[in-house]
N, C-alpha and C positions, 0 to 999 in steps of 0.2 A: 526221522530228524537227522540233522547233520551232526557228525562227531566234532567236538570242539577242537580247534586247531586249524592248521592250514588246509584249505579245501583241496581235495584231490578229485579229479573227474576221470571217468572211465575213458572218455575220448582222448585225454592227455596220455593215458597209459597206452592206448591202442596206437597212438601216433608216434611213440618212441621206437619205431622200427622193431615192434614186437612180432617176431616171425615164428618163434618156436613154441613158447609156452606162456600161459597166463600166470600172474602172481597167485600164490597159494590161497589167499583169502577169497578168491573167486571160484575155487574148485568145489563143486557140490559133493555132498556125501554120495556114495555109490548108488544108493537106492533112489536118489532124486535126479540122477543124470538122464538126459535124453537117451533113447535107445540107440540113436545114431546121429551123426552130424546132419545138419540141414543146410542146403545150399539154395533154399527158397524155391524148390521145385515141387514140394509135396503139395498135393491137392486132395480135397475131399468134397464130393458133390452131394452128400446126404444132409448137410446142414440146411434147414428149411430156408427158402427164399420166398418172401411174401411181398406181393404187389399191392401197394397202398393207393395206386392211382385209379383214375377213371370212375365210372359209376358202379363200382363193385357192390354186390349184395352184402350188406352189413353182416347178416347172419353167417354167410359163407366165410367172409373175412374173419370174423370172430372165431369161427370153428378152426380155421387154419392157425390162428394165433394161439388158441387154446391148446391145440395139439403140439405146436412148437414149444410152448412154455412147459407143458407136461413132460415132453420127451427129452428136451434139451436145456430148457431155461435160457435159450439163446436162439437168435435167427437173424437173417439178413432182411432188410427192407429196401425195396426199390420204388421209384416214383413217390418219394417221401415228401416232396415239396421244398426240399433244400436245393438251391441251385448248384449245378455242377461247377459253375464258376467259383462259387464260394468254397466248395470242397477243395478245388484245386488251389485256391489262394491260401487256405490255412495250411495245407501241406507245404506249399512253397515258402511261406514266411517261416514256418517251423524249421524246415530244412536249412533255410538261409541263416537263421540264428545260430544253429549248431555248426554249420560247415563254412560259412563265409566270413566269420568275424573272429578276431584273436581272443584267446582265453582271457587276457586281462580285461577286455571289454565285457565279456560275458560274466566274469566274476563280480562285476559291479552289481549284478542282480542276484547274488548268492543268497540261499535261504538263511534264515535266522537259525543259528546252531542250537539255540535254547528252546525252540518250539517244535513239537511233533507235528504241527499242522501249518508249517510256515510256507508262505507264498514265495515263489522265486525259483532259482536255478540250483539244482542239487543232484546228488547221486546216491545218497545213503539214507533212504526213507525208512523210518522205524528201525534204525540200527542202534542198539544200546551199548555196544562195546566193540573194541578193536579186534576181538577174536571171532566175531560173527562172520558167517559166510555171506558174501556180498553179491548182489545182482550186477550183471554186466549191462548197466543202463545209466544214462544221464536223463534228466527231465527238467521241464519248466512247469510249475504249477501255478494256475491263475485262479483267484477268487473272483467269481463273476456274478453270482446272485446270492442274496438280495443285492439290489443296487447299492445299498450302503456299504457292502464289502468290496464293491468294484472300484479299484484305484488304478487307472491306466498308467499313472506315473511310475508304478512299481513294475510295469511290464517293459520289455525291451523297446528301445527307440530305433532299433534297426532290425530289419529293413524299415524304411520310412512308413509303410502302411501297416506294420505289425499290429499296433494297438487297435486301429480301425477294424482290421480283419477279425481279431479276437472278439471284439465287442459285437460285431454283426453275427459272427458264428455262434456266440453265446445266445443271443436272442432267438436265433433259428432253432438251435438245439432244445431250448426250453419249450418252445411251441410244439416240436415234434415229440418230446418226452411226454408232455401232458396229453397229446393226442393218443399216443401208444398206451399210456396208463388208462385212459378212457376205454379203449378197445379191450384191454385186459380185464377191466372191471366188468364190461358188458359180457365178455366171453364166459364169465363165472355166474351170470344171472344177477349181478349186482347193478345198481344204478351206474351210469357211465361216469359220474363224478365221485364215486365212492372212495377210490384210492386217493384221488387228488385232494378231496376234502379231509381225509384221514391224514395225509401227508402235511397239510398246512402250507406255510410259506416254503417255497423251494430254495434249497441251498445248493448251489451249482458250483463245481470246480471243473476247470479244463486243464488236463495234464497232457502236455506234448512230450512224448518219450522218444529218446534217440538211443538206439542200440548199435554202437560201433561194430564193425566186423571183428570177429574173434578168432584168434589162431587155433584155439582148441574148443570148438562149439560142443564137442561130445562131453566136455567136463563142466560146462557152465550153464547157467540159466540167465536169460535177460530179466525175467521177473518170476519169482517163485510162485508155486500154486497157491491160489487163494480164491475166495469169492468176495464180491464187493459188499460193503456194509449197508449201503443205502437201498433205494427203490429200483433205479434203473440207470444203466450206463449205455451211452451211445458212442461207438468207436468206429474210426476209419483208419485204414492202413494205406501205405504206399504199395508198390507192386512187388515187394519182397515179403514172402510168407514168414510167419514166426509165431503168431498167436495160435494157441491150442486150447481146446475145450475138452474136459473130461467127460467120457461117455462110456458107461459099462466097464469102468476100470481101464479103459484105453484112452490115449491122447489122440484127438482128431485135430489135424491142422486145418485152420480156417483160411481157405484160399482167398486172397484179396480179390474182391469183385469191383470193377470200375464203377465208381460213383454210388455204390451201395453203402448202406450204413449198417453196422453190426450191432444188434441189440442184446444186452446182457442183463438178465434179471439179478437183483441184489437180494440180500438177506431179508430186508424188511418186506419185500414182495412175497418171499416165502412165508414169512410170519403171517402177514395179513391175509394170505390165501390159505392159511392153515395147512400148508404143505402140499396143497393140490398142485401148485407150480413151484418149481425148485429154483433156487439161485444157482447160477452156473459157476462151477469151479473151472478156473482157467489159469494159464501161465504163458510165458513168452520164452521161446528158445532162441539161441543165437545163431549167427550165420558166419561161415568161414570165409566168405568172399565179399559180402556186401553189407553196408550199414542198412539199418531199417528204421523207419519212422512210423509212429502211431499217434493218434490224437483221441483221447478218452474224455468224455464229458459225463460227469457223475451228478446224479440228482438225488439229494438226500433231504430228510426233514430237519427242522430245527432240533437242537439238542434237548429241548424241553418236551417235545412231542412224545406221547405214549403210543405204542403200536401193539395191536393185539389181533387175533384172528377175527375176520368178519363173521358175524353171526350166521349160522346155518350151513356153513361150508364143511361137509363131511364131519359132523360132530362125533365125539366130543373134541374140544380144542386140544390141539397137540402142543401149543406153545403158550406160555404164560405172557401176560402183558409186560412190556419192557419199555422203559424210558430210553429214547435213542441215545442220549448223552451217556447214560450208564453203559449201554451196549458198546459204544465207541471206546470208552475208557477200558472196558474189559477186553475188548478186541485188541487194543494196543498193548495192554499189559501182557496178555497171553501170547500175542504175536511176537513181541520182543523176546519173551522167554523161549518160545519155540525156535526162533532163528538161531539161538545159541545152543540148542539141543540137537543131538544127533538126528533124531527123527523130526524132520521139518515137513512132514506130510500133512499137517493140520490144514484143514481147508476153511472151516468157519471157526474162528477163534473166540469162543465164549466159555467162561468157566461155569460149571454147574453151580458152584458155591457162590459165585458173584452175580450171575444173571441166569437163573434157572429157567431156561426156555422150554426144556423138554423136547421130545420129538427128535427129528433128524439133525437139527442144528447142534444139539448137544453131542449126539453120537458120532459126528464127523471127526471130533478131535479128542474126545476123552478116552 
């Protein structure tokens, strides 16, 4: 949520000829800092790359997806059915909003400072107080599904095709997300529609994140470590690396792959698969020379939906049934608490006393 008062954006701080040091509120505790500065050259080729195109054997495809979900909770997809033109367009309009227009114009779309889930332009998501350590990131969050939540008049009117591109991108991402959830269901021996039906009506948000270049990337994070609350996130990057995924207590940099889409499993997928598949813990590091842009599309259930392990998956159940709205409230409360705490290493923020999930979801932060 936005802190009440005059809005301050990271981009404004970065543009004030800031060559030597970042403000103290952006300096991470020692244990959370990246091991070394990143200039966007780090690569890793072990993250799975899955081809969805052609007449692939479904059994083989599901086997590849199952392996990636078990080992990583994340993977790239290519030949995914989303046009490369559209992927280029959303990166272009996103970059244009942040880089080509004055701050006074952008602030017309500022987030509501009183709401933790406010649509619009912000920089301090889930920040409860002025003494919290802040992320080196600005963002624009769009509510896109259900269609009753989609109000393009709340989105930027510049560049001129911004609203049209966001709407088309939203539609395409929903189709791809449901296709992937069908394959994930099948890979577990469930009906292809099991997760989709359990999820109910899709709630989708699109967050365009802008990470200005940072004079001290070794001290900061663009986005602190976390896992996503919902079912599945689809993310694209520009050609500047910065996204990292946790693997065996190491941070693996996700190399941007031209026109690939990066798939990230969320907490509800871990719950419904009874921990067979893990939600991916990830973060964003900053860059000392270049700004970075990413577009993340989140797919969540309605707040009233209850999620529990699918029957028959490695019994007994590791997680209790949870109402998604309760899960989100617990996540928000504990997350806000943790960001003001010295140890901000919590990954999935759920209180055992508030939402007793059991299994790995509790153990990650208690």
